[in-house]
C-alpha positions as a printed NumPy array, in Angstrom:
array([[ -71.58 , -163.846,   28.017],
       [ -71.086, -164.033,   31.669],
       [ -73.17 , -160.97 ,   31.608],
       [ -76.005, -162.361,   29.869],
       [ -76.214, -165.663,   31.855],
       [ -76.268, -163.499,   35.086],
       [ -79.143, -161.455,   33.769],
       [ -81.256, -164.739,   31.959],
       [ -80.673, -166.045,   35.606],
       [ -82.119, -163.207,   37.588],
       [ -85.046, -163.206,   35.085],
       [ -85.68 , -166.677,   35.703],
       [ -85.822, -166.281,   39.441],
       [ -87.916, -163.038,   39.188],
       [ -90.784, -165.405,   36.889],
       [ -90.497, -168.068,   39.378],
       [ -91.56 , -165.8  ,   41.76 ],
       [ -93.907, -164.242,   40.225],
       [ -95.669, -167.256,   39.626],
       [ -95.504, -168.479,   43.065],
       [ -97.145, -165.195,   43.866],
       [ -99.642, -165.989,   41.308],
       [-100.441, -169.103,   42.604],
       [-101.195, -168.005,   45.99 ],
       [-104.894, -167.767,   46.795],
       [-103.926, -165.313,   49.036],
       [-102.727, -162.805,   46.812],
       [-106.211, -163.06 ,   45.134],
       [-108.172, -162.667,   48.452],
       [-106.035, -159.479,   49.214],
       [-107.077, -157.707,   45.911],
       [-110.654, -158.361,   46.442],
       [-110.778, -157.528,   50.474],
       [-108.366, -154.71 ,   50.64 ],
       [-108.674, -151.371,   49.523],
       [-106.407, -148.159,   50.019],
       [-107.229, -146.041,   52.711],
       [-108.889, -142.792,   51.847],
       [-107.304, -139.545,   53.031],
       [-109.683, -138.95 ,   55.944],
       [-109.468, -142.038,   56.817],
       [-105.529, -142.187,   57.444],
       [-106.145, -138.761,   59.271],
       [-108.698, -139.963,   61.727],
       [-105.834, -142.802,   62.666],
       [-102.937, -140.15 ,   62.678],
       [-104.709, -138.072,   64.883],
       [-105.718, -140.965,   66.946],
       [-102.316, -142.291,   67.608],
       [-100.341, -140.733,   70.417],
       [ -97.428, -138.275,   69.64 ],
       [ -95.289, -139.935,   72.765],
       [ -94.629, -143.528,   73.925],
       [ -95.278, -144.526,   77.562],
       [ -91.598, -145.68 ,   77.818],
       [ -88.43 , -144.631,   75.96 ],
       [ -86.996, -147.763,   73.793],
       [ -83.729, -149.242,   75.507],
       [ -82.82 , -149.365,   71.843],
       [ -84.267, -149.156,   68.128],
       [ -87.051, -151.603,   67.881],
       [ -88.432, -153.732,   65.117],
       [ -91.676, -155.12 ,   64.932],
       [ -92.847, -157.738,   62.47 ],
       [ -96.184, -156.874,   61.322],
       [ -97.629, -160.36 ,   59.764],
       [-101.336, -160.325,   58.4  ],
       [-101.875, -163.377,   56.358],
       [-105.412, -165.124,   56.786],
       [-106.122, -168.611,   56.025],
       [-109.591, -168.031,   56.864],
       [-112.079, -165.188,   57.52 ],
       [-110.278, -161.598,   56.286],
       [-111.086, -159.201,   58.501],
       [-111.238, -155.494,   56.281],
       [-109.746, -153.835,   59.105],
       [-106.508, -155.073,   58.652],
       [-105.094, -152.286,   56.523],
       [-106.589, -150.036,   59.226],
       [-104.474, -151.758,   61.388],
       [-101.448, -151.866,   59.605],
       [-101.673, -147.942,   59.178],
       [-102.048, -147.337,   62.458],
       [ -99.295, -149.84 ,   63.644],
       [ -96.924, -148.019,   61.134],
       [ -97.932, -144.341,   62.222],
       [ -97.63 , -144.886,   66.022],
       [ -94.105, -146.34 ,   65.693],
       [ -92.928, -143.395,   63.353],
       [ -94.637, -140.792,   65.804],
       [ -93.577, -141.955,   68.775],
       [ -90.288, -143.221,   67.94 ],
       [ -91.398, -146.393,   69.7  ],
       [ -90.493, -148.999,   66.883],
       [ -90.101, -149.136,   63.388],
       [ -92.984, -151.718,   61.972],
       [ -92.62 , -153.676,   59.042],
       [ -95.243, -155.493,   57.345],
       [ -94.995, -158.964,   55.76 ],
       [ -97.753, -161.774,   54.846],
       [ -95.622, -164.694,   53.327],
       [ -94.431, -167.709,   55.839],
       [ -91.11 , -167.238,   54.65 ],
       [ -90.163, -164.633,   57.306],
       [ -90.39 , -167.436,   60.024],
       [ -86.909, -168.389,   60.077],
       [ -84.593, -168.239,   62.959],
       [ -82.028, -165.787,   60.716],
       [ -84.617, -163.555,   59.922],
       [ -86.437, -162.989,   63.088],
       [ -83.289, -161.929,   64.634],
       [ -83.929, -158.632,   62.892],
       [ -87.106, -158.112,   65.073],
       [ -87.93 , -157.743,   69.032],
       [ -91.518, -158.471,   68.526],
       [ -93.973, -160.119,   66.012],
       [ -97.593, -158.517,   65.892],
       [-100.634, -161.067,   64.527],
       [-102.569, -158.641,   63.119],
       [-106.081, -160.285,   62.535],
       [-104.494, -163.298,   61.094],
       [-107.043, -166.247,   61.177],
       [-106.027, -170.113,   60.406],
       [-102.203, -169.483,   60.481],
       [-100.294, -172.801,   59.454],
       [ -96.459, -172.964,   59.009],
       [ -95.634, -174.965,   55.769],
       [ -92.343, -176.206,   57.37 ],
       [ -91.941, -177.6  ,   61.276],
       [ -88.831, -175.375,   61.209],
       [ -91.096, -172.308,   60.776],
       [ -93.112, -173.045,   63.828],
       [ -89.899, -173.582,   65.743],
       [ -88.617, -170.432,   64.797],
       [ -91.795, -168.908,   66.124],
       [ -91.834, -170.649,   69.264],
       [ -88.075, -170.101,   70.174],
       [ -88.365, -166.359,   69.188],
       [ -90.809, -165.629,   71.909],
       [ -89.737, -168.135,   74.237],
       [ -86.139, -166.86 ,   74.37 ],
       [ -87.267, -163.658,   75.356],
       [ -88.437, -161.462,   72.552],
       [ -92.433, -160.37 ,   72.153],
       [ -95.484, -161.343,   70.848],
       [ -98.819, -159.086,   70.27 ],
       [-101.922, -159.872,   69.2  ],
       [-104.831, -157.98 ,   67.562],
       [-108.319, -159.211,   67.626],
       [-108.506, -162.774,   65.391],
       [-104.73 , -163.669,   66.088],
       [-106.735, -165.698,   68.588],
       [-108.862, -167.571,   65.848],
       [-105.446, -169.265,   64.793],
       [-103.069, -172.053,   65.13 ],
       [-105.731, -174.894,   64.95 ],
       [-102.691, -177.42 ,   63.821],
       [-100.297, -175.743,   66.21 ],
       [-101.454, -176.043,   69.636],
       [ -98.359, -174.921,   70.98 ],
       [ -98.52 , -171.628,   69.521],
       [-102.247, -171.144,   70.145],
       [-101.377, -171.735,   74.036],
       [ -98.982, -168.736,   73.985],
       [-101.731, -166.523,   72.576],
       [-103.797, -167.488,   75.332],
       [-107.061, -168.519,   74.002],
       [-109.117, -169.455,   70.932],
       [-111.902, -167.759,   69.189],
       [-115.481, -169.728,   69.984],
       [-118.101, -167.262,   68.742],
       [-119.037, -163.811,   68.759],
       [-122.509, -163.281,   70.255],
       [-121.413, -159.682,   70.744],
       [-121.495, -158.659,   66.934],
       [-119.555, -155.845,   65.026],
       [-122.869, -153.766,   65.171],
       [-123.189, -153.623,   68.741],
       [-121.672, -151.366,   71.291],
       [-120.974, -153.215,   74.422],
       [-119.715, -152.604,   77.972],
       [-116.075, -153.045,   79.114],
       [-114.824, -153.033,   82.989],
       [-111.073, -152.545,   83.605],
       [-110.344, -155.795,   85.822],
       [-106.951, -154.006,   86.863],
       [-107.968, -150.352,   86.729],
       [-104.103, -149.111,   87.735],
       [-102.205, -151.283,   85.779],
       [ -99.779, -149.348,   83.515],
       [-101.582, -151.031,   80.466],
       [-104.774, -149.93 ,   81.219],
       [-103.38 , -146.082,   81.656],
       [-105.349, -145.325,   78.235],
       [-108.809, -145.771,   79.885],
       [-108.207, -142.912,   82.716],
       [-109.199, -145.809,   85.194],
       [-112.682, -146.023,   84.119],
       [-114.693, -148.746,   82.259],
       [-116.136, -147.822,   79.26 ],
       [-118.414, -148.558,   75.741],
       [-117.122, -149.578,   72.318],
       [-118.476, -150.595,   69.063],
       [-116.503, -153.858,   68.126],
       [-117.114, -157.471,   67.554],
       [-116.011, -159.614,   71.005],
       [-115.125, -162.826,   70.863],
       [-115.714, -165.428,   73.623],
       [-112.907, -168.578,   73.859],
       [-113.22 , -172.292,   73.699],
       [-113.205, -173.354,   77.358],
       [-111.024, -176.223,   76.244],
       [-108.096, -174.239,   74.706],
       [-108.565, -170.933,   77.079],
       [-105.372, -170.425,   79.063],
       [-107.455, -168.819,   81.995],
       [-106.513, -166.446,   84.927],
       [-103.776, -168.778,   86.168],
       [-101.725, -168.212,   83.378],
       [-103.159, -164.759,   81.978],
       [-103.382, -161.19 ,   83.506],
       [-106.56 , -159.753,   82.357],
       [-106.49 , -156.563,   81.937],
       [-109.924, -155.593,   80.268],
       [-113.267, -157.707,   80.171],
       [-116.861, -157.288,   79.355],
       [-119.157, -156.258,   82.011],
       [-121.458, -158.59 ,   82.503],
       [-123.218, -155.963,   84.839],
       [-124.718, -154.604,   82.029],
       [-127.946, -156.319,   80.938],
       [-127.204, -155.31 ,   77.067],
       [-124.151, -157.752,   77.489],
       [-125.081, -160.474,   79.548],
       [-128.576, -161.203,   77.77 ],
       [-126.748, -162.445,   74.838],
       [-125.726, -165.689,   76.333],
       [-127.346, -168.398,   78.14 ],
       [-124.781, -169.219,   80.401],
       [-124.254, -165.744,   81.733],
       [-123.034, -164.12 ,   83.664],
       [-119.663, -165.244,   83.222],
       [-116.261, -163.743,   82.626],
       [-115.013, -163.079,   79.234],
       [-111.615, -161.459,   78.555],
       [-111.086, -158.81 ,   76.02 ],
       [-106.907, -157.798,   76.726],
       [-104.718, -159.579,   78.402],
       [-100.69 , -159.939,   78.903],
       [ -98.285, -162.928,   79.915],
       [ -95.077, -164.511,   80.384],
       [ -94.273, -167.362,   77.937],
       [ -90.989, -168.447,   78.812],
       [ -88.225, -165.493,   78.975],
       [ -90.937, -163.851,   76.525],
       [ -93.434, -161.148,   76.677],
       [ -97.164, -161.647,   75.475],
       [ -99.904, -159.004,   74.798],
       [-103.351, -159.817,   73.196],
       [-106.449, -157.351,   72.833],
       [-109.705, -158.623,   71.181],
       [-110.451, -154.884,   69.981],
       [-109.881, -154.579,   66.576],
       [-112.479, -155.785,   64.165],
       [-114.266, -152.679,   63.195],
       [-112.284, -150.194,   60.896],
       [-112.799, -147.237,   63.095],
       [-111.927, -148.962,   66.123],
       [-108.176, -147.398,   64.976],
       [-109.508, -143.917,   65.009],
       [-110.317, -144.161,   68.803],
       [-107.522, -142.697,   70.737],
       [-107.746, -144.794,   74.169],
       [-107.917, -148.036,   72.163],
       [-104.834, -147.304,   70.073],
       [-102.87 , -146.038,   73.081],
       [-103.895, -149.407,   74.789],
       [-102.435, -151.404,   71.93 ],
       [ -99.442, -149.023,   71.451],
       [ -98.741, -149.543,   75.57 ],
       [ -99.319, -153.433,   74.819],
       [ -96.543, -153.744,   72.227],
       [ -94.14 , -151.625,   74.126],
       [ -94.763, -154.236,   77.026],
       [ -94.191, -157.121,   74.455],
       [ -90.882, -155.143,   73.396],
       [ -89.945, -155.068,   76.754],
       [ -89.533, -151.415,   76.976],
       [ -92.737, -150.874,   79.153],
       [ -92.452, -152.786,   82.672],
       [ -95.726, -154.179,   83.529],
       [ -97.107, -156.582,   85.907],
       [ -97.588, -159.806,   84.648],
       [ -98.648, -161.814,   87.59 ],
       [-101.293, -164.24 ,   86.508],
       [-104.814, -162.894,   87.302],
       [-105.299, -166.053,   90.181],
       [-102.189, -165.326,   91.799],
       [-102.415, -161.765,   92.222],
       [-103.931, -159.463,   94.851],
       [-107.545, -158.902,   94.538],
       [-108.121, -155.878,   92.546],
       [-111.6  , -153.888,   92.562],
       [-112.676, -153.485,   88.687],
       [-113.522, -150.231,   87.238],
       [-116.912, -151.074,   85.984],
       [-118.737, -149.517,   82.645],
       [-121.22 , -146.17 ,   82.835],
       [-124.884, -147.317,   82.936],
       [-124.989, -145.716,   79.37 ],
       [-122.644, -145.655,   76.294]])
């Protein structure tokens, strides 16, 4: 009798969870937008992933990769998830665990992790105040946050969380079909080693940020930005040339934040330099790779490494 009651309770719990999942519109959106990667796509990502990490982990590291979207859904999300899992596994830098439900954001659950990575999340909206508190406390108390591309198209209802990322999406004149020029604002920075001290061209969608919510160089250490000396870049805006940051890092309380706008296009995650840049940024957020996070405005002036004249 007791066994039957236990079984009935378990069945009821399962049915409730299934009903909750079925009622969540995100479940349907995932099925519509995400397709399994082909073997050639997986091979391209694995080939691009470094075999060694820039720093030896201080201890076994765990990264919570969150990829839920309330707004626009990037079809590159499965490519980024695969790349993050592969780079962690190949280098031994960390173990990645994927999640897309807000119930992971509890103080107790987050104790298991060293870094939260927001993979192209859009319009994140915590369902309970304690979830936002757990997210903020996790970072400010000394853990890490990493963000890919649309991680800055986030937190409209949570300005404190948005401020930690450093900027908020304000349009993308530089669209996904174009190849754009990038300069290294700090060519010798450890998180820019992937680019060999040289500016470059790359095909991806690049954001500009709302001026009223962009934290700016008084808070952020800018690593990479668009090269406005290239007409192909500067002619797309009417108020240019101006600085448009692409990758940066910062301190947030006792914690560390790395963000890059790269990652709209699927094949971005088969580009070795971009993948290494992301890996190094994650290792900074984890606390294993030491890096200068002095805000750009307060740091010694650096001579940027501009892009070559042509792609």
